[in-house]
N, C-alpha and C positions, 0 to 999 in steps of 0.2 A: 348387464346381462346374465340373464342366467342360462346353463349349460342343457340346452334339450335332453335326454334320456340317448338318445341317438349321436350324443355328438360325441367322436372320442375324448381319453381323457386326456389332456393337456401335459405331455409328457416332459419329464426333467430330468438332466443329465443328474449323475448322483457319483460318479469317479470320473474325473479327469474328461478328457474330449470323446465325443459319443462310441458310444459298443454296439449301437444300433448295425447291424448288416443290413445288406440289401438284395435283392434276391433279383433288381433290376440286368434286362439282358448287357452282356458285354461287362459287369461288375466285378468281376474275379478277381480283378485287383484289387480294389475297393474293400472284398470281405476279407481278403488274405490280410489287409491293414487294418481293417477292425479286428482281426483275430488275433492277431499278433498283438496290439494294443490290449487284447483282454489278456493276453499271457501276461504282458509285460508288469499287469498291477495285479496287486499284491499276493503275486510269488508263485508258486509251483500250481496245476489245473489239471482236471484229467477232462477231457474231450467233451462228455456231458455238460459237465461245471462252464466250458468254453460256450457249448453252445446255447446254455442257458442262459448267457452274460450276452450274445451277441444277435440273439431271433435266429440262428440257423441250425439246420437239422444237423446231427448228428454226423450221418456220411457226408454232407459237405464240411464239416470241421474235419473229417478225418482224409479227405484229400488235401483240405489246404495244410493241415500238419505235415503231411507229409513233406511238403514239398518244402513246405519251411525247415523243417528237417534236412533235408538234402542237400538246400544251402547251406547249411550251418547257422540258422538265425535263430533256433531253437533247440533246447537238448531234453532228452529224456531223464526226468529227474527223481527216479523210481516211482514205487508204485507204493501206490495208497492202500494200505489196510485198514477194515475193521466194518466194511462192509457185507452184505451180503453179493454171493461169489464169486466170479476170478477178483482178485486184486486190480484195480483200476492205476493205469500208468501217468504219471503227473509230467508237465511238460512247461520247460522252464526258459527262459531267455538266453544264450548264450552270449555271455560279457563277450567273448574273441571275436561273436558274430559278425562284426561289424566295427569300425573305427571312424572321427570324422575330427575333425580340426575345427577350435574355434579360436578365432582373433578379435583380442578385443582393443580397440585404438581411440584414447581418448587423449582430452588436451596434457593430462599430469603421468599418462604411464602408460604403457602396452603392453595387453596378457597376453599368451599365448597358448592353448593346451589340446591333449589329445583325447579325447573322450572314444572310453567302450562302448557298447548295447546298452549294460545296464547300468551307465547313467555314474562310471566311476572315473575320476581323471587318473589318465597311466603318466604325464605325461605333462609338466608347467613350467613356464617362464616368465617373469615380469620385468620389463625394465620401467625402472622409476627414471622420468625421464619427461620434463615440462615441454610439451610443444613440440615433440617430434617429427619431421617433415616425411613430405611419400617415399623418400629414396631412405631414409634412414629405417622408415618403416620395412618396405622392405626388404631390405639388408637385414634387419631383425626378423623377418618372416622366415628368409630363405634360411639363414643360420639353422634356426629351432626346427623347421620342415624337417632338416636332411638330420638332424641328430634325432627329433622324432622315430625317425621309419628305423631308428638301430633300438627300440625300446625291444625290452625282452615279451615275445607271446603275440608282437604286431604284426601279419604279413600286407608288407604295402598294399598289395591286390584289397585288402579289405577296408583301405582308406577310401572310403565312399565321398567327400568332400570336402569344402572349405568356405566357414560360416565368420563371416564377419560383424560385428557389430559396433556402431561409432555413434554419436551423436548425431542430429541434424543440422545444419547449419554451422561444422564442427567448427571452422575459419571465419563466423561472419559472429558471434559472439564477443563481443567488448570481455578481456580478462584481462589483470593487471600481469604485465609483463611481457605481454604476448608478442614476439616479434614479428614485422612486417613478411617477411619470406613465409610464415604461416596459413597466408592465403593460399599459397598454392595448393590447398586441399580442395578449396575451391573449384580447379578447372583439373582435379586427378581424377582420372576413371578407376577405382581402387579394386574389380575384377579385371581388369587390363594390365593393372599394377601387379596382380598377383598371378594371373595365371600366367604370366611370362615362364613364372618358376615352375611353373608345374602342368597337368592337363587336368587337372580334377575340374568339376564348376563348381566357381565361386557365389555365394549367397550373400549378397550387402542387407542389414538388417540394423535398423533405429536398435540405440541400445537400452534403452529402455522396453522396448518390447521384446526386444532377443533376451530380458531378461525373466520380464513374464512369464513369454514361452517355454523357458527353461524353467521356472518354478509350474506352471500345468505339466511338463510333461514329468518332471523328474521331483518335485518339488509335494508341499501342501496341496498344489493343484489337483493331482492325481489323486484328492479324497476329496477335496473344496472347489469347483470348477468354474466358481463366478468369485473373481474378484479382484482387488486394486493392487499396483505394484506398484511401490515409493522408492525409486532409484534414488542413491545420493550418491556422486560420484563430485567430480569439479562442477559441473552443475547442477541442476535437479531434473528428471524427469519422471513422468508415468506411463502406467500399461494397464488398461480393462480387458481382461478378460471376462464372457459371460458366454454361461453354458457350456464351457468347453472351446468357445471358438474366442481367438484375440480380437477384438472388436476396433478397427482402425480409424471411421472415421467418413468423409465426405471424400477430403482432401490425403488421407492418409497422416495427419498430423492428431490424431484424438491422445489424450495425455498429455497432454504438454501442461504439466504441475505447475512446472519453473517459471512458466510465465505469468504465473498470477498476478496481478496488481495486488503491490500490498502497502493498507494504512495502517500505520501504528505507532502508538508513542514513543514505542520500546526503542524504535531502530528506523532512521531516513533512508531509508532504499526504494528504488521502483517498482521489483520485481520479486517474487518468492526465494529464485531461487540464487539470488544477490545476499540474503541472509541465508537461507539453509541448503548450505551444498558444502562439500570437502575445500572446496576454495575457500567460501564466508568462512567456513572456520578458520581456515591457516591464516586470513587477515585479521578477524577476532583476534584471535594469539596474541600477531604480531601487533595489534594495538595494542596489548595486555603485557606486553614484552618476550614472547616466547615464539619460538618459530620451529614449525617440523618437517625433514628430509621426506618422511613415508606416514602415512597412514598410523603404520605401527608405533612412531613413533610418539601416539596419543596418550598410550598406556606408560608411559615411562616420562611424564615432563614431574618438575618438582612441587611439591602439594600447590602450592598458587598455581601455577599450569593447569593443574586437573581440576582447582576451581574455576578457573577461567570455561573448562570444558565444559564442568557442570553448570556453569553461566549459560554456555550458549546452549548446551538442550535443553536447560528452562524455556529459553529465547524460543527455539527451531519448537519446541513442542506447541507453545502460545501459537507463533503463525501459523503452523498446521490444522490447529484445532478449528478452524470453519472452512476448511476446505475440504476434509477430512469429512466435515457436517453435511458440507454440500455432497461429498461420494454418497453416503450413506441415506441420504433422504433421496437421491434422483435416480443412483442406480441401485442399491440395498442390496450390496455382495456380499457374500459368505464371510467375508475378511479382506482387513486391509495389510498389507505386508511393506517390511520392508526392508532393502537392501542395500548391498554395494559395498562401497570402499571403506566404510565405516568400521572397525575393527567389532568386533560379532557382542564383545560388552557395551559397548557406548550404544549400539542398534537396539539391543534388550533395554538401555535404561531409557535412552528415547521413545520408543514404544510403551513404553510402562509412563514415561513421566507424559505421553502424548494420552493415553486411559484414563488418566487421574485429572487431565482438562475434561477432557469431553464428558464425565461422568457428572461435571459438573454442570454442563451445558441442557438446560430445561427442555422439555415439549419433543424432544427428537422422538420418531416413533417406532426405528428402529436404527440402530449403532453398530455398524462392524466392528469386530475384536481387531484390535491392532498387536501383532505382532514381529517378531523378525521372521523373515524369511527361510528356508529351508536352504536355497542357494543365495546367501549372504554376500559372502566375500567377491566370489570369483563368478556372480551372476552373471553380467553380460557376455564373459566369456564363455562360459556351459553352455550360456541360449546361443549364442554365435555357434557353437558344436552343434546343438539339436537340430539346427537349419536346416542341412542338406539331408538327415536322419528323417524328419519330417515328408520333407520331400519327396523322399524315395521310399521309407518304408511305414508310415505310421498316418491314421485315417486325418481325412481336415473336411471341410468342404472343397477345398480348390479341386484335392485327388478325387470328390466323388463327380465334379463338374468334368475333370479330365476324360471320365472312365467312357 
């Protein structure tokens, strides 16, 4: 149907989550979130530039930025010279304005980090452990939480929350060597487990969703806000972001890439994650006479081992071709990003191999480019850390509904 002359043009997001402010009554908090987001994206800005991005008036921006300056969330970054009249002061986010904790719990490791407001990791610890139970994870969290409080430049009162990223059905997916006691995760309330150790709010999210949200707010998604995120960890997950909003689906299980059925003459598996995942790669190497204790070992294997890794990359790219074509045709994202526990060099080779195979698929109307995510290695942990920041400070549809 053609659009009538009086119909407003369809609005498309150009830079991360929506930067459109609102003048609705009682929506001051949301306008502040939008203003803060506009300052985060693309570096320091003047008040007129912020007003142009958000659709708010310059006086409104003046009032909002005064509050943000008073709260220490932004700083004056210097005057912009070269235009007519008095030089305009530019504003930028204050990295020390707030901090958050991100915890990634997975079947083959636990990672915790401290993130500042500029998206920089200020402290980090990883425990390479298979099937860590709730009590062990809680002890790991408490030990590192206390250490993070001693990080230079970090004020404890500016840590605004804890985000946790973990796979759905973490203890229900059957993996090699999984102990029976790992089933304790099925009855564990993670919020309660961690909240006994501090008084900060705890937000729990699926690991692929957290990785996609991290990419949206601190990675490529700041400039390309419609994408599909492929997360390669002990399993295989996916996250869909459309126009700056994470899409969860009717039951909150969108992006379950790993459970797609596989029919291939190259391998006898039922689902995609049985062939394309870090645990699948480890099993593939074991079948070829090699073993790894951590993902970093993948780059230091002997020549025959490296050749086995390349063979797996080719297999993984082959099996991902069909799903990636489907993603391009059904969703038409700006890009497909790959991240997770694989070393960055392997992610780059996997993305290149997948691009090559996609180029050989005829008749696809629009193929999304495939590349390594900006937040690749620690994506779930960084995504987890961004959750409290989104909840407290950044614009989202949920935040607007609360105003």
